[in-house]
C-alpha positions, 0 to 999 in steps of 0.5 A: 779616113780617120776615125774615132770609132766606139768598140763595141764589148764582145767583139773582136778588133779584127772583127770590128773593123771588118765589119766597119770596112763593109759599112763604109765600102773602103777598100783598106782599113787598120785600126791604130791599138787592139783592145780585148774583144770583152773590152770597149771604147775608143778606137782609132780606124784609118782607111784606104791611104790613111793606113800608111800613117798607122804607127804614128797612131799606135803610139799615142798615149791612152786613158782607160776607166776600168774596173778590178775585182780583188780578192779573185783571179783567172788565168787571163787576168780578166773574164775571158778565162773562169774566176778563182775566188779566195775563201775570204773577201780581203778587207780594203784598205784605202790608204794602202791602196793609194800608196799601191797606186802612187806605186806604180806611177813612172816608168813600170816592167811586167811580164805580158798577159800569156792571153795576149796578141804578142808574138813570140816566135812567130805566133800569138801568145795566146795561141800557145796558152790555148794550146796548153804550153807553157812559157817559161820567159813571158817578154817584158811590158815596158812602159810609162804610168802618167796617173792613176786615180780611183773614181769609185769603190765599191763591191761584188757579192760572191757567197754572201761575201763581199769582194771589193771592186775598184775603179780607177783611171788610168792614164798611160803610155802606149803598150801598157797591158792593163790586165797585167796591172790588175794583177800587180794591183792585186799583188801589191795589195796582198791579194789577187787582181783581176780586171772585171770591165775595161773602156778605153776613154782617149786615145792620144786627142781622141776622147769617147766623147766624140767616138762614133758607132758604126750605126752612125754610118747606117744612117 
């Protein structure tokens, strides 16, 4: 089977498909593209003989609805690690924001976040990070950004200050780390940026509008 599943937040991709394996009662199961534990949205799940074609789905383009908090950062570029706020909330210039987002279209190369599942020397990067080991030369993320458009601009109140929250819709190639992109957007705006929330809305032709939850198979 090839399934368009909706991974909920607060569960790892591995634990989600392990749980789904028992629900579906299949022998083999795999997925085409990890979502961080805090993220939610479309996950293409393959079972049994269809696991053999996993690679073809891994390479499909993706679409994400991200929420990025400006004026704050974290070691993991998301909410997995504590947020560190700047003393003064930055002012958001929406004209400058559009210029920055436009500048990110096309081929980009950015460092992979250290809190990621990328493998170096046979070990996943987040294991180095959690052990407190420093990585001097992080591997680069090479990908393509097709379009970034702003869906909404709001704010997050912190100690009586309003820190900008932007919600872009990002169309990109496989291999794009949205956490890294959030950090880069902040840097190019002269501040910090951290991924506040993430929902994957498309994997190739698979849309969030057609995703199924695991409860769909319990009925």
